[in-house]
Backbone atoms as SQL, in Angstrom:
CREATE TABLE atoms (id INTEGER PRIMARY KEY, chain TEXT, resi INTEGER, resn TEXT, atom TEXT, x REAL, y REAL, z REAL);
INSERT INTO atoms VALUES
  (1, 'A', 1, 'MET', 'N', 49.928, 51.367, -34.687),
  (2, 'A', 1, 'MET', 'CA', 49.632, 51.078, -33.311),
  (3, 'A', 1, 'MET', 'C', 48.421, 50.192, -33.184),
  (4, 'A', 2, 'SER', 'N', 47.603, 50.248, -34.157),
  (5, 'A', 2, 'SER', 'CA', 46.390, 49.446, -34.110),
  (6, 'A', 2, 'SER', 'C', 46.776, 47.957, -34.224),
  (7, 'A', 3, 'ALA', 'N', 47.835, 47.649, -34.908),
  (8, 'A', 3, 'ALA', 'CA', 48.246, 46.256, -35.037),
  (9, 'A', 3, 'ALA', 'C', 48.750, 45.728, -33.741),
  (10, 'A', 4, 'THR', 'N', 49.424, 46.548, -32.961),
  (11, 'A', 4, 'THR', 'CA', 49.895, 46.105, -31.665),
  (12, 'A', 4, 'THR', 'C', 48.742, 45.966, -30.693),
  (13, 'A', 5, 'ALA', 'N', 47.763, 46.820, -30.822),
  (14, 'A', 5, 'ALA', 'CA', 46.590, 46.720, -29.952),
  (15, 'A', 5, 'ALA', 'C', 45.813, 45.446, -30.177),
  (16, 'A', 6, 'ASP', 'N', 45.662, 45.116, -31.451),
  (17, 'A', 6, 'ASP', 'CA', 44.949, 43.903, -31.815),
  (18, 'A', 6, 'ASP', 'C', 45.695, 42.661, -31.322),
  (19, 'A', 7, 'SER', 'N', 46.977, 42.663, -31.445),
  (20, 'A', 7, 'SER', 'CA', 47.751, 41.488, -31.069),
  (21, 'A', 7, 'SER', 'C', 47.755, 41.354, -29.545),
  (22, 'A', 8, 'SER', 'N', 47.707, 42.474, -28.797),
  (23, 'A', 8, 'SER', 'CA', 47.729, 42.373, -27.369),
  (24, 'A', 8, 'SER', 'C', 46.340, 41.868, -26.826),
  (25, 'A', 9, 'ALA', 'N', 45.279, 42.171, -27.580),
  (26, 'A', 9, 'ALA', 'CA', 43.957, 41.708, -27.194),
  (27, 'A', 9, 'ALA', 'C', 43.835, 40.223, -27.354),
  (28, 'A', 10, 'LEU', 'N', 44.560, 39.646, -28.319),
  (29, 'A', 10, 'LEU', 'CA', 44.444, 38.216, -28.537),
  (30, 'A', 10, 'LEU', 'C', 45.596, 37.457, -27.854),
  (31, 'A', 11, 'SER', 'N', 46.336, 38.069, -27.032),
  (32, 'A', 11, 'SER', 'CA', 47.467, 37.418, -26.387),
  (33, 'A', 11, 'SER', 'C', 46.959, 36.372, -25.415),
  (34, 'A', 12, 'PRO', 'N', 47.785, 35.326, -25.208),
  (35, 'A', 12, 'PRO', 'CA', 47.351, 34.249, -24.312),
  (36, 'A', 12, 'PRO', 'C', 47.337, 34.706, -22.840),
  (37, 'A', 13, 'SER', 'N', 47.811, 35.846, -22.503),
  (38, 'A', 13, 'SER', 'CA', 47.848, 36.270, -21.107),
  (39, 'A', 13, 'SER', 'C', 46.445, 36.688, -20.626),
  (40, 'A', 14, 'SER', 'N', 45.539, 37.067, -21.541),
  (41, 'A', 14, 'SER', 'CA', 44.207, 37.459, -21.126),
  (42, 'A', 14, 'SER', 'C', 43.380, 36.170, -20.869),
  (43, 'A', 15, 'PRO', 'N', 42.532, 36.207, -19.819),
  (44, 'A', 15, 'PRO', 'CA', 41.760, 34.990, -19.466),
  (45, 'A', 15, 'PRO', 'C', 40.758, 34.646, -20.558),
  (46, 'A', 16, 'VAL', 'N', 40.652, 33.395, -20.880),
  (47, 'A', 16, 'VAL', 'CA', 39.720, 32.910, -21.873),
  (48, 'A', 16, 'VAL', 'C', 38.582, 32.202, -21.153),
  (49, 'A', 17, 'VAL', 'N', 37.378, 32.579, -21.462),
  (50, 'A', 17, 'VAL', 'CA', 36.199, 31.970, -20.845),
  (51, 'A', 17, 'VAL', 'C', 35.749, 30.809, -21.772),
  (52, 'A', 18, 'HIS', 'N', 35.758, 29.602, -21.281),
  (53, 'A', 18, 'HIS', 'CA', 35.300, 28.443, -22.031),
  (54, 'A', 18, 'HIS', 'C', 33.812, 28.279, -21.795),
  (55, 'A', 19, 'LEU', 'N', 33.095, 28.049, -22.876),
  (56, 'A', 19, 'LEU', 'CA', 31.673, 27.876, -22.778),
  (57, 'A', 19, 'LEU', 'C', 31.343, 26.380, -22.613),
  (58, 'A', 20, 'ALA', 'N', 30.496, 26.085, -21.662),
  (59, 'A', 20, 'ALA', 'CA', 30.063, 24.716, -21.490),
  (60, 'A', 20, 'ALA', 'C', 28.956, 24.409, -22.491),
  (61, 'A', 21, 'SER', 'N', 29.034, 23.276, -23.153),
  (62, 'A', 21, 'SER', 'CA', 28.046, 22.956, -24.112),
  (63, 'A', 21, 'SER', 'C', 26.783, 22.444, -23.415),
  (64, 'A', 22, 'SER', 'N', 25.654, 22.702, -24.041),
  (65, 'A', 22, 'SER', 'CA', 24.361, 22.227, -23.444),
  (66, 'A', 22, 'SER', 'C', 24.145, 20.771, -23.813),
  (67, 'A', 23, 'SER', 'N', 23.004, 20.276, -23.435),
  (68, 'A', 23, 'SER', 'CA', 22.721, 18.838, -23.618),
  (69, 'A', 23, 'SER', 'C', 22.668, 18.428, -25.087),
  (70, 'A', 24, 'ASN', 'N', 22.206, 19.378, -25.934),
  (71, 'A', 24, 'ASN', 'CA', 22.123, 19.028, -27.328),
  (72, 'A', 24, 'ASN', 'C', 23.252, 19.600, -28.178),
  (73, 'A', 25, 'GLY', 'N', 24.340, 20.060, -27.521),
  (74, 'A', 25, 'GLY', 'CA', 25.547, 20.478, -28.215),
  (75, 'A', 25, 'GLY', 'C', 25.628, 21.930, -28.575),
  (76, 'A', 26, 'ARG', 'N', 24.573, 22.719, -28.246),
  (77, 'A', 26, 'ARG', 'CA', 24.635, 24.145, -28.572),
  (78, 'A', 26, 'ARG', 'C', 25.338, 24.908, -27.468),
  (79, 'A', 27, 'LEU', 'N', 25.818, 26.063, -27.772),
  (80, 'A', 27, 'LEU', 'CA', 26.391, 26.957, -26.764),
  (81, 'A', 27, 'LEU', 'C', 25.368, 28.012, -26.430),
  (82, 'A', 28, 'SER', 'N', 25.379, 28.503, -25.160),
  (83, 'A', 28, 'SER', 'CA', 24.356, 29.455, -24.766),
  (84, 'A', 28, 'SER', 'C', 24.629, 30.842, -25.380),
  (85, 'A', 29, 'GLY', 'N', 25.850, 31.210, -25.641),
  (86, 'A', 29, 'GLY', 'CA', 26.124, 32.532, -26.157),
  (87, 'A', 29, 'GLY', 'C', 26.204, 33.559, -25.014),
  (88, 'A', 30, 'LYS', 'N', 26.042, 33.128, -23.785),
  (89, 'A', 30, 'LYS', 'CA', 26.160, 34.034, -22.658),
  (90, 'A', 30, 'LYS', 'C', 27.227, 33.481, -21.713),
  (91, 'A', 31, 'PRO', 'N', 28.472, 33.887, -21.946),
  (92, 'A', 31, 'PRO', 'CA', 29.596, 33.297, -21.213),
  (93, 'A', 31, 'PRO', 'C', 29.546, 33.647, -19.696),
  (94, 'A', 32, 'TRP', 'N', 28.822, 34.719, -19.341),
  (95, 'A', 32, 'TRP', 'CA', 28.799, 35.132, -17.960),
  (96, 'A', 32, 'TRP', 'C', 27.837, 34.245, -17.142),
  (97, 'A', 33, 'LYS', 'N', 26.943, 33.467, -17.840),
  (98, 'A', 33, 'LYS', 'CA', 25.991, 32.645, -17.124),
  (99, 'A', 33, 'LYS', 'C', 26.679, 31.298, -16.764),
  (100, 'A', 34, 'THR', 'N', 26.550, 30.902, -15.531),
  (101, 'A', 34, 'THR', 'CA', 27.122, 29.643, -15.092),
  (102, 'A', 34, 'THR', 'C', 26.185, 28.491, -15.478),
  (103, 'A', 35, 'PRO', 'N', 26.724, 27.369, -15.766),
  (104, 'A', 35, 'PRO', 'CA', 25.818, 26.220, -16.147),
  (105, 'A', 35, 'PRO', 'C', 24.993, 25.805, -14.906),
  (106, 'A', 36, 'LYS', 'N', 23.768, 25.430, -15.182),
  (107, 'A', 36, 'LYS', 'CA', 22.910, 25.000, -14.086),
  (108, 'A', 36, 'LYS', 'C', 23.263, 23.629, -13.577),
  (109, 'A', 37, 'SER', 'N', 23.071, 23.439, -12.290),
  (110, 'A', 37, 'SER', 'CA', 23.305, 22.128, -11.701),
  (111, 'A', 37, 'SER', 'C', 22.115, 21.706, -10.853),
  (112, 'A', 38, 'ALA', 'N', 22.140, 20.552, -10.352),
  (113, 'A', 38, 'ALA', 'CA', 21.002, 20.045, -9.538),
  (114, 'A', 38, 'ALA', 'C', 20.853, 20.884, -8.259),
  (115, 'A', 39, 'THR', 'N', 19.614, 21.078, -7.883),
  (116, 'A', 39, 'THR', 'CA', 19.321, 21.878, -6.702),
  (117, 'A', 39, 'THR', 'C', 19.795, 21.169, -5.448),
  (118, 'A', 40, 'VAL', 'N', 20.412, 21.932, -4.561),
  (119, 'A', 40, 'VAL', 'CA', 20.803, 21.389, -3.274),
  (120, 'A', 40, 'VAL', 'C', 19.750, 21.819, -2.264),
  (121, 'A', 41, 'ARG', 'N', 19.065, 20.855, -1.689),
  (122, 'A', 41, 'ARG', 'CA', 18.010, 21.222, -0.768),
  (123, 'A', 41, 'ARG', 'C', 18.622, 21.637, 0.538),
  (124, 'A', 42, 'SER', 'N', 18.125, 22.735, 1.067),
  (125, 'A', 42, 'SER', 'CA', 18.663, 23.247, 2.349),
  (126, 'A', 42, 'SER', 'C', 18.088, 22.483, 3.510),
  (127, 'A', 43, 'HIS', 'N', 16.859, 21.993, 3.368),
  (128, 'A', 43, 'HIS', 'CA', 16.251, 21.264, 4.486),
  (129, 'A', 43, 'HIS', 'C', 15.877, 19.850, 4.047),
  (130, 'A', 44, 'LEU', 'N', 16.520, 18.885, 4.649),
  (131, 'A', 44, 'LEU', 'CA', 16.207, 17.507, 4.407),
  (132, 'A', 44, 'LEU', 'C', 15.504, 16.968, 5.627),
  (133, 'A', 45, 'GLN', 'N', 14.595, 16.044, 5.462),
  (134, 'A', 45, 'GLN', 'CA', 13.948, 15.408, 6.622),
  (135, 'A', 45, 'GLN', 'C', 14.961, 14.619, 7.396),
  (136, 'A', 46, 'GLU', 'N', 14.712, 14.492, 8.674),
  (137, 'A', 46, 'GLU', 'CA', 15.649, 13.759, 9.551),
  (138, 'A', 46, 'GLU', 'C', 15.762, 12.318, 9.082),
  (139, 'A', 47, 'ALA', 'N', 14.671, 11.732, 8.700),
  (140, 'A', 47, 'ALA', 'CA', 14.661, 10.318, 8.261),
  (141, 'A', 47, 'ALA', 'C', 15.550, 10.168, 7.045),
  (142, 'A', 48, 'VAL', 'N', 15.566, 11.137, 6.132),
  (143, 'A', 48, 'VAL', 'CA', 16.368, 11.031, 4.924),
  (144, 'A', 48, 'VAL', 'C', 17.831, 11.265, 5.263),
  (145, 'A', 49, 'LYS', 'N', 18.100, 12.198, 6.176),
  (146, 'A', 49, 'LYS', 'CA', 19.472, 12.553, 6.505),
  (147, 'A', 49, 'LYS', 'C', 20.194, 11.400, 7.238),
  (148, 'A', 50, 'THR', 'N', 19.552, 10.903, 8.278),
  (149, 'A', 50, 'THR', 'CA', 20.258, 10.038, 9.231),
  (150, 'A', 50, 'THR', 'C', 20.076, 8.542, 8.940),
  (151, 'A', 51, 'LYS', 'N', 18.948, 8.174, 8.432),
  (152, 'A', 51, 'LYS', 'CA', 18.634, 6.724, 8.313),
  (153, 'A', 51, 'LYS', 'C', 19.118, 6.142, 6.959),
  (154, 'A', 52, 'THR', 'N', 19.362, 4.875, 6.982),
  (155, 'A', 52, 'THR', 'CA', 19.707, 4.191, 5.775),
  (156, 'A', 52, 'THR', 'C', 18.399, 3.715, 5.106),
  (157, 'A', 53, 'TRP', 'N', 18.535, 3.256, 3.925),
  (158, 'A', 53, 'TRP', 'CA', 17.356, 2.785, 3.155),
  (159, 'A', 53, 'TRP', 'C', 16.701, 1.596, 3.880),
  (160, 'A', 54, 'ASP', 'N', 17.540, 0.669, 4.369),
  (161, 'A', 54, 'ASP', 'CA', 16.994, -0.535, 5.042),
  (162, 'A', 54, 'ASP', 'C', 16.215, -0.131, 6.316),
  (163, 'A', 55, 'ASP', 'N', 16.775, 0.861, 7.058),
  (164, 'A', 55, 'ASP', 'CA', 16.077, 1.309, 8.260),
  (165, 'A', 55, 'ASP', 'C', 14.698, 1.887, 7.878),
  (166, 'A', 56, 'ARG', 'N', 14.672, 2.697, 6.834),
  (167, 'A', 56, 'ARG', 'CA', 13.395, 3.293, 6.413),
  (168, 'A', 56, 'ARG', 'C', 12.414, 2.240, 5.951),
  (169, 'A', 57, 'MET', 'N', 12.937, 1.252, 5.208),
  (170, 'A', 57, 'MET', 'CA', 12.018, 0.149, 4.731),
  (171, 'A', 57, 'MET', 'C', 11.487, -0.659, 5.882),
  (172, 'A', 58, 'GLN', 'N', 12.342, -0.879, 6.894),
  (173, 'A', 58, 'GLN', 'CA', 11.889, -1.663, 8.064),
  (174, 'A', 58, 'GLN', 'C', 10.806, -0.869, 8.807),
  (175, 'A', 59, 'LYS', 'N', 10.977, 0.449, 8.924),
  (176, 'A', 59, 'LYS', 'CA', 9.977, 1.275, 9.594),
  (177, 'A', 59, 'LYS', 'C', 8.664, 1.271, 8.811),
  (178, 'A', 60, 'THR', 'N', 8.779, 1.325, 7.459),
  (179, 'A', 60, 'THR', 'CA', 7.590, 1.282, 6.598),
  (180, 'A', 60, 'THR', 'C', 6.853, -0.042, 6.757),
  (181, 'A', 61, 'LYS', 'N', 7.609, -1.140, 6.790),
  (182, 'A', 61, 'LYS', 'CA', 6.975, -2.471, 6.913),
  (183, 'A', 61, 'LYS', 'C', 6.281, -2.584, 8.264),
  (184, 'A', 62, 'GLN', 'N', 6.909, -2.036, 9.298),
  (185, 'A', 62, 'GLN', 'CA', 6.329, -2.061, 10.626),
  (186, 'A', 62, 'GLN', 'C', 5.020, -1.256, 10.656),
  (187, 'A', 63, 'ALA', 'N', 5.016, -0.104, 10.020),
  (188, 'A', 63, 'ALA', 'CA', 3.810, 0.742, 9.972),
  (189, 'A', 63, 'ALA', 'C', 2.694, 0.026, 9.184),
  (190, 'A', 64, 'GLN', 'N', 3.072, -0.643, 8.105),
  (191, 'A', 64, 'GLN', 'CA', 2.082, -1.388, 7.315),
  (192, 'A', 64, 'GLN', 'C', 1.493, -2.561, 8.152),
  (193, 'A', 65, 'ALA', 'N', 2.344, -3.249, 8.913),
  (194, 'A', 65, 'ALA', 'CA', 1.864, -4.353, 9.733),
  (195, 'A', 65, 'ALA', 'C', 0.872, -3.845, 10.785),
  (196, 'A', 66, 'ILE', 'N', 1.200, -2.681, 11.415),
  (197, 'A', 66, 'ILE', 'CA', 0.318, -2.090, 12.389),
  (198, 'A', 66, 'ILE', 'C', -1.012, -1.711, 11.787),
  (199, 'A', 67, 'LYS', 'N', -0.928, -1.130, 10.590),
  (200, 'A', 67, 'LYS', 'CA', -2.153, -0.703, 9.894),
  (201, 'A', 67, 'LYS', 'C', -3.021, -1.928, 9.541),
  (202, 'A', 68, 'LYS', 'N', -2.401, -2.986, 9.091),
  (203, 'A', 68, 'LYS', 'CA', -3.149, -4.223, 8.761),
  (204, 'A', 68, 'LYS', 'C', -3.837, -4.777, 10.024),
  (205, 'A', 69, 'LEU', 'N', -3.119, -4.816, 11.119),
  (206, 'A', 69, 'LEU', 'CA', -3.657, -5.293, 12.394),
  (207, 'A', 69, 'LEU', 'C', -4.872, -4.440, 12.807),
  (208, 'A', 70, 'GLN', 'N', -4.710, -3.133, 12.693),
  (209, 'A', 70, 'GLN', 'CA', -5.828, -2.232, 13.077),
  (210, 'A', 70, 'GLN', 'C', -7.023, -2.495, 12.174),
  (211, 'A', 71, 'GLU', 'N', -6.836, -2.703, 10.870),
  (212, 'A', 71, 'GLU', 'CA', -7.967, -2.985, 9.986),
  (213, 'A', 71, 'GLU', 'C', -8.650, -4.284, 10.388),
  (214, 'A', 72, 'GLU', 'N', -7.856, -5.320, 10.724),
  (215, 'A', 72, 'GLU', 'CA', -8.430, -6.605, 11.141),
  (216, 'A', 72, 'GLU', 'C', -9.264, -6.431, 12.393),
  (217, 'A', 73, 'LEU', 'N', -8.761, -5.677, 13.356),
  (218, 'A', 73, 'LEU', 'CA', -9.476, -5.444, 14.601),
  (219, 'A', 73, 'LEU', 'C', -10.781, -4.689, 14.302),
  (220, 'A', 74, 'LYS', 'N', -10.692, -3.719, 13.427),
  (221, 'A', 74, 'LYS', 'CA', -11.852, -2.929, 13.094),
  (222, 'A', 74, 'LYS', 'C', -12.933, -3.805, 12.426),
  (223, 'A', 75, 'GLU', 'N', -12.482, -4.710, 11.519),
  (224, 'A', 75, 'GLU', 'CA', -13.418, -5.615, 10.842),
  (225, 'A', 75, 'GLU', 'C', -14.076, -6.558, 11.874),
  (226, 'A', 76, 'GLU', 'N', -13.286, -7.063, 12.809),
  (227, 'A', 76, 'GLU', 'CA', -13.861, -7.949, 13.828),
  (228, 'A', 76, 'GLU', 'C', -14.880, -7.193, 14.677),
  (229, 'A', 77, 'LYS', 'N', -14.588, -5.951, 15.025),
  (230, 'A', 77, 'LYS', 'CA', -15.495, -5.177, 15.812),
  (231, 'A', 77, 'LYS', 'C', -16.817, -4.952, 15.061),
  (232, 'A', 78, 'GLN', 'N', -16.671, -4.632, 13.767),
  (233, 'A', 78, 'GLN', 'CA', -17.846, -4.379, 12.946),
  (234, 'A', 78, 'GLN', 'C', -18.680, -5.664, 12.753),
  (235, 'A', 79, 'ALA', 'N', -18.002, -6.805, 12.618),
  (236, 'A', 79, 'ALA', 'CA', -18.711, -8.079, 12.473),
  (237, 'A', 79, 'ALA', 'C', -19.455, -8.392, 13.744),
  (238, 'A', 80, 'GLU', 'N', -18.855, -8.173, 14.897),
  (239, 'A', 80, 'GLU', 'CA', -19.528, -8.377, 16.185),
  (240, 'A', 80, 'GLU', 'C', -20.752, -7.492, 16.326),
  (241, 'A', 81, 'ARG', 'N', -20.615, -6.234, 15.909),
  (242, 'A', 81, 'ARG', 'CA', -21.719, -5.260, 15.952),
  (243, 'A', 81, 'ARG', 'C', -22.860, -5.739, 15.063),
  (244, 'A', 82, 'ALA', 'N', -22.539, -6.224, 13.867),
  (245, 'A', 82, 'ALA', 'CA', -23.522, -6.686, 12.913),
  (246, 'A', 82, 'ALA', 'C', -24.228, -7.946, 13.467),
  (247, 'A', 83, 'ARG', 'N', -23.489, -8.819, 14.109),
  (248, 'A', 83, 'ARG', 'CA', -24.046, -10.043, 14.644),
  (249, 'A', 83, 'ARG', 'C', -25.049, -9.709, 15.779),
  (250, 'A', 84, 'ARG', 'N', -24.655, -8.750, 16.679),
  (251, 'A', 84, 'ARG', 'CA', -25.550, -8.352, 17.726),
  (252, 'A', 84, 'ARG', 'C', -26.817, -7.701, 17.178),
  (253, 'A', 85, 'ARG', 'N', -26.632, -6.942, 16.084),
  (254, 'A', 85, 'ARG', 'CA', -27.800, -6.244, 15.470),
  (255, 'A', 85, 'ARG', 'C', -28.732, -7.280, 14.883),
  (256, 'A', 86, 'GLU', 'N', -28.196, -8.305, 14.256),
  (257, 'A', 86, 'GLU', 'CA', -29.049, -9.364, 13.687),
  (258, 'A', 86, 'GLU', 'C', -29.829, -10.070, 14.823),
  (259, 'A', 87, 'ILE', 'N', -29.153, -10.352, 15.916),
  (260, 'A', 87, 'ILE', 'CA', -29.828, -11.025, 17.068),
  (261, 'A', 87, 'ILE', 'C', -30.984, -10.131, 17.551),
  (262, 'A', 88, 'THR', 'N', -30.713, -8.846, 17.709),
  (263, 'A', 88, 'THR', 'CA', -31.733, -7.908, 18.182),
  (264, 'A', 88, 'THR', 'C', -32.933, -7.848, 17.223),
  (265, 'A', 89, 'LEU', 'N', -32.595, -7.776, 15.922),
  (266, 'A', 89, 'LEU', 'CA', -33.683, -7.737, 14.945),
  (267, 'A', 89, 'LEU', 'C', -34.501, -9.055, 14.933),
  (268, 'A', 90, 'GLY', 'N', -33.813, -10.191, 15.108),
  (269, 'A', 90, 'GLY', 'CA', -34.512, -11.469, 15.175),
  (270, 'A', 90, 'GLY', 'C', -35.460, -11.520, 16.392),
  (271, 'A', 91, 'ARG', 'N', -34.964, -11.042, 17.524),
  (272, 'A', 91, 'ARG', 'CA', -35.821, -11.036, 18.729),
  (273, 'A', 91, 'ARG', 'C', -37.025, -10.148, 18.520),
  (274, 'A', 92, 'LYS', 'N', -36.794, -8.968, 17.910),
  (275, 'A', 92, 'LYS', 'CA', -37.882, -8.021, 17.671),
  (276, 'A', 92, 'LYS', 'C', -38.942, -8.641, 16.755),
  (277, 'A', 93, 'LYS', 'N', -38.502, -9.302, 15.695),
  (278, 'A', 93, 'LYS', 'CA', -39.442, -9.925, 14.746),
  (279, 'A', 93, 'LYS', 'C', -40.197, -11.085, 15.463),
  (280, 'A', 94, 'ALA', 'N', -39.508, -11.843, 16.298),
  (281, 'A', 94, 'ALA', 'CA', -40.184, -12.922, 17.011),
  (282, 'A', 94, 'ALA', 'C', -41.245, -12.364, 17.980),
  (283, 'A', 95, 'ALA', 'N', -40.921, -11.252, 18.658),
  (284, 'A', 95, 'ALA', 'CA', -41.891, -10.649, 19.588),
  (285, 'A', 95, 'ALA', 'C', -43.109, -10.124, 18.830),
  (286, 'A', 96, 'GLU', 'N', -42.847, -9.516, 17.631),
  (287, 'A', 96, 'GLU', 'CA', -43.978, -9.016, 16.836),
  (288, 'A', 96, 'GLU', 'C', -44.858, -10.155, 16.343),
  (289, 'A', 97, 'GLU', 'N', -44.217, -11.261, 15.960),
  (290, 'A', 97, 'GLU', 'CA', -44.982, -12.462, 15.502),
  (291, 'A', 97, 'GLU', 'C', -45.795, -13.049, 16.633),
  (292, 'A', 98, 'ARG', 'N', -45.187, -13.098, 17.835),
  (293, 'A', 98, 'ARG', 'CA', -45.894, -13.596, 19.012),
  (294, 'A', 98, 'ARG', 'C', -47.120, -12.735, 19.333),
  (295, 'A', 99, 'LEU', 'N', -46.934, -11.416, 19.285),
  (296, 'A', 99, 'LEU', 'CA', -48.019, -10.495, 19.545),
  (297, 'A', 99, 'LEU', 'C', -49.157, -10.628, 18.498),
  (298, 'A', 100, 'ARG', 'N', -48.755, -10.784, 17.232),
  (299, 'A', 100, 'ARG', 'CA', -49.742, -10.968, 16.183),
  (300, 'A', 100, 'ARG', 'C', -50.514, -12.293, 16.376),
  (301, 'A', 101, 'ALA', 'N', -49.764, -13.326, 16.782),
  (302, 'A', 101, 'ALA', 'CA', -50.416, -14.631, 17.011),
  (303, 'A', 101, 'ALA', 'C', -51.418, -14.565, 18.140),
  (304, 'A', 102, 'GLU', 'N', -51.044, -13.824, 19.223),
  (305, 'A', 102, 'GLU', 'CA', -51.973, -13.658, 20.370),
  (306, 'A', 102, 'GLU', 'C', -53.206, -12.882, 19.937),
  (307, 'A', 103, 'GLU', 'N', -53.023, -11.834, 19.175),
  (308, 'A', 103, 'GLU', 'CA', -54.185, -11.064, 18.706),
  (309, 'A', 103, 'GLU', 'C', -55.089, -11.929, 17.821),
  (310, 'A', 104, 'MET', 'N', -54.497, -12.714, 16.960),
  (311, 'A', 104, 'MET', 'CA', -55.266, -13.571, 16.069),
  (312, 'A', 104, 'MET', 'C', -56.011, -14.616, 16.924),
  (313, 'A', 105, 'LYS', 'N', -55.345, -15.151, 17.939),
  (314, 'A', 105, 'LYS', 'CA', -55.946, -16.173, 18.784),
  (315, 'A', 105, 'LYS', 'C', -57.146, -15.581, 19.531),
  (316, 'A', 106, 'ALA', 'N', -56.963, -14.356, 20.060),
  (317, 'A', 106, 'ALA', 'CA', -58.061, -13.684, 20.750),
  (318, 'A', 106, 'ALA', 'C', -59.240, -13.441, 19.825),
  (319, 'A', 107, 'LYS', 'N', -58.910, -12.978, 18.601),
  (320, 'A', 107, 'LYS', 'CA', -59.944, -12.705, 17.611),
  (321, 'A', 107, 'LYS', 'C', -60.683, -14.026, 17.248),
  (322, 'A', 108, 'LEU', 'N', -59.929, -15.082, 17.026),
  (323, 'A', 108, 'LEU', 'CA', -60.576, -16.346, 16.662),
  (324, 'A', 108, 'LEU', 'C', -61.349, -16.914, 17.854),
  (325, 'A', 109, 'GLY', 'N', -60.832, -16.686, 19.055),
  (326, 'A', 109, 'GLY', 'CA', -61.566, -17.159, 20.284),
  (327, 'A', 109, 'GLY', 'C', -62.925, -16.430, 20.391),
  (328, 'A', 110, 'ALA', 'N', -62.898, -15.126, 20.120),
  (329, 'A', 110, 'ALA', 'CA', -64.140, -14.342, 20.182),
  (330, 'A', 110, 'ALA', 'C', -65.144, -14.838, 19.154),
  (331, 'A', 111, 'ARG', 'N', -64.639, -15.143, 17.943),
  (332, 'A', 111, 'ARG', 'CA', -65.514, -15.606, 16.856),
  (333, 'A', 111, 'ARG', 'C', -66.096, -16.969, 17.229),
  (334, 'A', 112, 'LYS', 'N', -65.268, -17.841, 17.831),
  (335, 'A', 112, 'LYS', 'CA', -65.766, -19.176, 18.235),
  (336, 'A', 112, 'LYS', 'C', -66.809, -19.069, 19.293),
  (337, 'A', 113, 'ALA', 'N', -66.570, -18.191, 20.299),
  (338, 'A', 113, 'ALA', 'CA', -67.573, -18.003, 21.373),
  (339, 'A', 113, 'ALA', 'C', -68.866, -17.482, 20.797),
  (340, 'A', 114, 'ALA', 'N', -68.771, -16.535, 19.837),
  (341, 'A', 114, 'ALA', 'CA', -70.013, -16.000, 19.224),
  (342, 'A', 114, 'ALA', 'C', -70.730, -17.121, 18.493),
  (343, 'A', 115, 'ARG', 'N', -70.007, -18.006, 17.809),
  (344, 'A', 115, 'ARG', 'CA', -70.604, -19.095, 17.089),
  (345, 'A', 115, 'ARG', 'C', -71.313, -20.061, 18.081),
  (346, 'A', 116, 'LEU', 'N', -70.646, -20.349, 19.188),
  (347, 'A', 116, 'LEU', 'CA', -71.261, -21.258, 20.184),
  (348, 'A', 116, 'LEU', 'C', -72.521, -20.639, 20.757),
  (349, 'A', 117, 'ARG', 'N', -72.507, -19.327, 21.018),
  (350, 'A', 117, 'ARG', 'CA', -73.700, -18.624, 21.534),
  (351, 'A', 117, 'ARG', 'C', -74.856, -18.688, 20.553),
  (352, 'A', 118, 'ARG', 'N', -74.510, -18.498, 19.305),
  (353, 'A', 118, 'ARG', 'CA', -75.563, -18.572, 18.265),
  (354, 'A', 118, 'ARG', 'C', -76.146, -20.004, 18.172),
  (355, 'A', 119, 'LYS', 'N', -75.280, -21.000, 18.351),
  (356, 'A', 119, 'LYS', 'CA', -75.730, -22.379, 18.294),
  (357, 'A', 119, 'LYS', 'C', -76.668, -22.634, 19.472),
  (358, 'A', 120, 'ALA', 'N', -76.353, -22.073, 20.600),
  (359, 'A', 120, 'ALA', 'CA', -77.162, -22.287, 21.778),
  (360, 'A', 120, 'ALA', 'C', -78.494, -21.557, 21.704),
  (361, 'A', 121, 'GLY', 'N', -78.618, -20.704, 20.726),
  (362, 'A', 121, 'GLY', 'CA', -79.876, -19.984, 20.497),
  (363, 'A', 121, 'GLY', 'C', -79.947, -18.653, 21.235),
  (364, 'A', 122, 'ARG', 'N', -78.874, -18.193, 21.729),
  (365, 'A', 122, 'ARG', 'CA', -78.852, -16.920, 22.421),
  (366, 'A', 122, 'ARG', 'C', -78.434, -15.830, 21.457),
  (367, 'A', 123, 'SER', 'N', -79.032, -14.663, 21.604),
  (368, 'A', 123, 'SER', 'CA', -78.647, -13.530, 20.767),
  (369, 'A', 123, 'SER', 'C', -77.528, -12.754, 21.396),
  (370, 'A', 124, 'LYS', 'N', -76.951, -11.880, 20.630),
  (371, 'A', 124, 'LYS', 'CA', -75.845, -11.077, 21.139),
  (372, 'A', 124, 'LYS', 'C', -76.380, -10.106, 22.226),
  (373, 'A', 125, 'LYS', 'N', -77.588, -9.608, 22.014),
  (374, 'A', 125, 'LYS', 'CA', -78.111, -8.606, 22.923),
  (375, 'A', 125, 'LYS', 'C', -78.345, -9.175, 24.312),
  (376, 'A', 126, 'ILE', 'N', -78.732, -10.379, 24.399),
  (377, 'A', 126, 'ILE', 'CA', -79.009, -10.982, 25.675),
  (378, 'A', 126, 'ILE', 'C', -77.697, -11.300, 26.440),
  (379, 'A', 127, 'ASN', 'N', -76.749, -11.801, 25.731),
  (380, 'A', 127, 'ASN', 'CA', -75.504, -12.326, 26.351),
  (381, 'A', 127, 'ASN', 'C', -74.391, -11.305, 26.435),
  (382, 'A', 128, 'GLN', 'N', -74.642, -10.091, 26.185),
  (383, 'A', 128, 'GLN', 'CA', -73.568, -9.087, 26.260),
  (384, 'A', 128, 'GLN', 'C', -73.139, -8.794, 27.639);
């Protein structure tokens, strides 16, 4: 009876599980494990689902153009700010120079007046 049992176990009526070979030709040895496949993402972005590549590239180019324009405007604004700052600093330096010149002139005028008084023979005590 054992001979009939063995032959029935190997009969073609029983389902045969074929093993899928791996990438390097080996078999897993676990026939109940299904071969892995690429992951199917359950959530795709709307842009990826609905738009074509050209549409996405056009949108990207438009965004880059906007960004470039914003940078140019920002640079212009900063240049204007720097120009105004230079003008203000120039005016401030000119005012300081003018004030210094006036003080020097007053000092030199006082020295010259003192010299003239001494020439005239008057002392400081008398002419104060």
